[in-house]
N, C-alpha and C positions, 0 to 999 in steps of 0.2 A: 820391386819388379818380380815377375814370375820366376826369374832365375834365382833370386834370393830365397824364395820359398822352397824351391827344389834343392838348392845347395846347402842351406842351413850351416854356413860357416866352413864348408869343406874346401873352399878356394877355387871353385869351378869358374869364377869370373876372371881369373888371371891377375887380379890386383895383387900387389906385394903383400898387403894385409887386408883381410876382411874388415870393413869399417865397423861392423857389429862386434867382431872380436875385439877390435881396438877399444871400444867402449868398456868392455869387461876388463881389459888390461888396465885402463885408466882407473877403474874402481878398485882393482884388486892388487896391482903390482906393489903398491906401497906396503902391503901386508906380508910380503915374502921376507923371510929372515935367513940369510945364508948360514948353513950349518953342515958339519961333516958327520953328524951322528944324531940319533933319535932314541930316546928312552921314554916309553909311554904306551898309550893304548893303540891297538889296531882293531877297529870294529869291522873291517871288511877287506876284500881283496879286489884287485883290478888286473884284468888280462887285456892287453892291447890286441888290435887286429892287423896292424901294419906288418906286411911280409908273411901273412898266414900261408902255410901252417907253422912256419918258424917264427913264433911270436915271443914276446917278453911279457913278464908280469911281475907283480909284487904286492906287498901289503899296502892298504890305505892307512895312513898314519895321522891320527887326529885324536886329541882328548875330548872328543865330542861324539854325538850320535851320527851314524851314517844311514839312519832309517827315516825316510820322509814322513811317515805317520807321526813320529816323535816331534818333528819340526812343526807339524800342524797342531798337535796337541798342546805344544808350548806356545802356540800363537805367534810364531816367528814371522817377521816380514821378509820381503825379498832381500833387503839390505842385510838382515841377520844371516840369511842362508848363504848369500854371496860371501859374507865374511867368513863363515864356517868353511865353505868350499875353497876360498882363497888360501886359507891356512892349511888345508888338507894336502898332505904330501903323498905322492904316488911313488912307491919304490919300484925300480925296474931292474930285472935280472933275468938271466937264462932260467927257464922254468925248471930245468933239471937241478939247479942249485937251491931252489927255494920251495919245491913242490910240496914236501911234507909239511912245512910250516904253514903254507898258504891253506892247505886242506884243514889243518887244525883250526885256523882262524875262521874258515868258512863254516865248519861244523859247530862251533861254539855259539851258544845262545847269549853269551855275554862277551864283550870285547876282551881280547887277551892282551897282556902286556908283552911288548917286544923290545929287543935291544938291537938296533940297526946301525951299522957303520957304512958310510958311503965312500965311494972312490974319490969323490971331489965334492966341494960344497954344493948343496942343492940349489936349483935355480927355478925362477918363475917360468913355467912352461905350461900354458893353458891347454887343457885337454877337454874338448866337448864336441858333440856332434848333433845335439838336439835330442838324443835318446838317453845318454848318460848324464847324470848330474856333473857339472864342470868341476875340474880339479886344478888347483892353482899352481902347485909346485911338483917337481919331479927330481928324483935322485937315483943315480946308478948304485945299486946295492953291492957292497963288498962282502959283508957278512950279515946274517940275520939269525938271532936266537929268539925263540918263543919262550916266554917265562910262564910257568904254570901249565895247567892242563885244561883242555877244552871242556866246557860243561855242555853236554849233548843231550837233547831231548830224546826220550826213549824211542819215539816213532821215527825220528830223524836217523838215529843209530840203526834201527832195524831196516829202514828202506835203503840207506846208503850202503849198508853191509850186504845187501842182496844183489849180487852181480848177475843174477839170472833175470832180473826185472829190467825191462826196457826203459829208456828215458821218458817216453810218453807216460807209461804206466806209473813210473816213479813220481813224476810231477803230479799226476792226478791223485795218487795215493796220499801224497803229502798235503795237497789242497783239501782232500776229503778229511784229513786228520787235523784241520785247522792250522796248518803251517802256512804263514802268510807268503804272498807272492815274492816279497823282497828276499826272504830267506831261501825260497826255492831257486830264485835266480842266482843267488850267491853259491848255492850247492852245485848248480849246473856249470857256472863259470869256473869253479874249482875242480871240475872233472870228477864229481862224486856221484853222478847219476848215470844209469844205463849199463848196457853190457860191454860195449867197447868204450872205455872211459878215456877221455882226453880233456884238457883244458879248453874252454870255449871263450872267445873274446867277449868281454862283458856286455858290450852293446848288442851283440848277437844273442846272448843269453837272455837279456831282458825281453826282447821282442819275441824270442822263441817260446819263453814261458808264457807270456800273454797270449800268444797264438795257440799254443798247445792246450792251455787250460780252457780258453774260450771255445775252441773247436769241440772239445769234449763236452762242454756245457751245452752248446747249441744242439748237439746230438740228443742230449737228454731233453732239452726244451722242446724239440720237435715232437716228442711223444706226449707232451702235456696238452690238455685242452686249450683252445684259443682264449685269449683275453676277451672279455665280453663288452668292453667299452673303450673309447679312445681316451688315453691318458697323457698328460703333459707334465714334464719335470724340468726344473732348471736349478742351476747352482754355479758358483763362481769361486775361483782361487787365483790370486795373483794376476788379475786381468784376463784370465781365461774363463770365458762364460760358456757354459754348456746348456743347450736346450735339447730335450729329448721328447719325441712323440712316439708313443706306442699305439699301434693300430691292430685291431683283431685280425687274425689270419695266421697262415703258416710263416715259418721263419724267413725273413728277408732283412737285410741290414744295409743302410746307407749312411755314410758320413760325409759331411760338407764342412770344410775348414775355411774360415775367412780371416785373412790377415789384413787389418785395416790400414789406411794410408799412414805412412811414416811410422809403422810399427816395426817390431824387431826384424821380421823377414819381409815386410812390405816395402813398397816404394811410393811413387806419387799417386798410385791408384790402388784400390782394394785388389787383393789377390785371393781368388777363390779356387779351391781344389776339391774335387769330388771323387768318391769311389763307392762301390756297392758290391753285394754278393747275395747269393742264395745259400743253399746248403753246402755248396763248395765255393772255394775262392781261387781264382786263377791269378797267378803271379803275385808279386810283392806290391803292396799298395803305394800309390804316389803320395799318399798322405804320410807315409812312413810309419814309424812306431806308434804314433798317436792313434792311428786307426785301430790297432790291436788292443791298445790300453783302454780306449773307450768301449770297445766291443766287450772286453772282459767284464768291465763294471756293469754294463747292461745285462749281460748273461747272468752275472751273479744275482741281480735283482729278479730276473725271470725265474731262475732256479728257486729262489727263495719263495716266490708266490706260486710257483708250479703252474705257470701259464706260458703259452707260446704267443708270439706277436711279430708284427712287422715293425721295424725300428728305423727311425730317422734321427740321427744325432747331428746337431749343428754346433760347431765350436767357433766362437768369435774371440779374437785376440786383440786387446787394446794396447795402447802404448804404455800402460802400466807394467806390462810384461817386458821389461827392458833388458833382461839377461836370460839366456836359455838355461833352464834348470833341469831339463830332462822330461821324459814321457811320464814320469810318476805324477807330474802336475795334472796331466790330462786324466790319468786313471783316477786320481783322488778327487778332481773336480767333478768327474762323472759319477763317482761313488757318492759324493756330497749331493749332487742333483737327485740321484735315485733314492737317497735316504729321506728326501723331503716328502711331505704328503702330496700325492699327485692331484692335479686339477683335471676333472673329467670334462670332455667336450662332446657335443652332440654330432659334430661332423668333422671331417678331416680339414676342411677349409677354415673352420673356426680355430682349430688347433694350430694350423699354419699361421693364421693371423696373429695368434697369441705369441708364436715363436718370433715372428717379424717384430712385434713390439718389444719382446725381451732382448732380442739380439740387436735391435736398433737399426735394422736394415732389411729390405726385402730383396736385395740384389741376388742373394743366394738361391731363391726359389727357382729361378730360371735354369739353375745348374742341376737341379734334382731330376733324376730319371724315375725315381720311385713314386714321387707324388703324382705325376700324370698317369702312371700305371695304376695306382690305387684309386684314382678318380674314375677310371674306366672299367676296372675289373670288379666283378662280383665274386665274393667268396662264399663257401658253403653255408656259413652261419647266416648269410643274408637271405637265403632261400626259405 
């Protein structure tokens, strides 16, 4: 139902337990091993949002990667990723007690070894909201020691040391220096960017970085010449199918999200959510973090080819996507789509028809407000 697509496991329906969360519990609970200590690798950090600004945070503890592109390169399936995330332990402590250690972990390009003691045995406590990759276990940190020193890239050291540089400028400078979006999000959540530095809840940092980088990119894109033909792209990861139409013209962006019947956030009928923008965006998208993740991937492509375009992204989610893995899936699925050789089309309608074929449904077309506009408006290149 629409409520599920909006809620994404936050408990807005009032049920004792979200039925979708229950499925993840059934898959992952058996992997939890009670323990009062951890000695091993910490590839990342996690800052919660509950009770903001008085939040808690800690290291992510897993002798495995916390970097989604690594999972894709290793050709891991959803079961494999759920297994990794079910074994991942999220430490929780007052930030004042662990701040220095968390920042060392975030700065390092390689996972640091840590020695953590917990106040009581760790417990299975699923943490996910559709933006962050799920985490299976949590433990209240009693003490934490970071073993060894962080290995920090020169550009990361330079930018994080510059306290006169605003957070936006820092994010853009890191991106321009080929630091990936996952590392930038980690630095932001650990309070290492900007003039007034503070820890940022992880799920906020992920979307903020996607938004910040793509807003900067679309300003650059607006100065490029228009695309000269209509192009179509498609790609899929874990049951998330992305179709993208690029149309010549000034920057406009629309995303339509389709949750099929009986899918993760769907019900007895398809759920379709739409949002769009021009050069500015008003308010937070009802599509939530996926909107900004897909926009970043498209902007990266347009920057690469140095062209401006009007963009329609359609995301269709099948029941293959049985557990919420985070908005990185949408970012990487869209990047995968944009990395494929594009198909040129002579008209918008033929490109839309191709999208209907790839998505497997035409129900989304009626939800688009950009397609009717493009059919009726003539742009300068047409004169």
